[in-house]
C-alpha angles and dihedrals in degrees: 000000000000117000117221115230091248090057091048089050092050092050089050090050090052090051092050091054088071100040091122095048115105092217108022102160100094092046092050093046092049092052093046091048090050091049100044105017094236143032113233123188093262090059091047089054092055091049090048092055093045099050099025097239119136115257088234090062092048091047089051091056094044093051095041098056114063094211090068119074136198091201132050115269129215123264088258118043111200111203112192113196113227097169116133099277094043093043092052090050095050105278093140091054090051090049091048091051093052088049092050096046095044093040092228137112131224113305092013130120125223117252091249090056093237102110139041118184121216132175112219125201094215135345095186094252099113093139091061098041133194093045135169132192125213113190089330098314109120121216114201129215094000116195125206088240090061096056096088091049091051092049091048091051091058095040088058089057088051123174 
């Protein structure tokens, strides 16, 4: 990937927003992720130069936290909770059905770029298990039989 100068300038501007912060990395990474949808190595290198933190440290943070991504994600990120309560109530079956119908595995994006499938350890919705989250919207007590309807709802919205 080759970064255009305007992208480099924007990343530098994001870094400079937090120049007075004692620990700016998470804030910078969050803004970059929001702006571009992911944080590839080339972007990490720019951040490294701007805030004088080794790329290896930045990479460690990006790969540790699941909300950061090294690859582009789909327009709709489907997070299937497979924490204990959701798993016991069928969360894995719901996840498997999304995987089957979208023909993608965990962390993958559909060929049309619409969907990315993630497995989440807990979304704090144990009382409405099994739950999924799509771009922040939580769906309670999801049944395997509802998966195709949910996918169709988002396909209608398209790109």
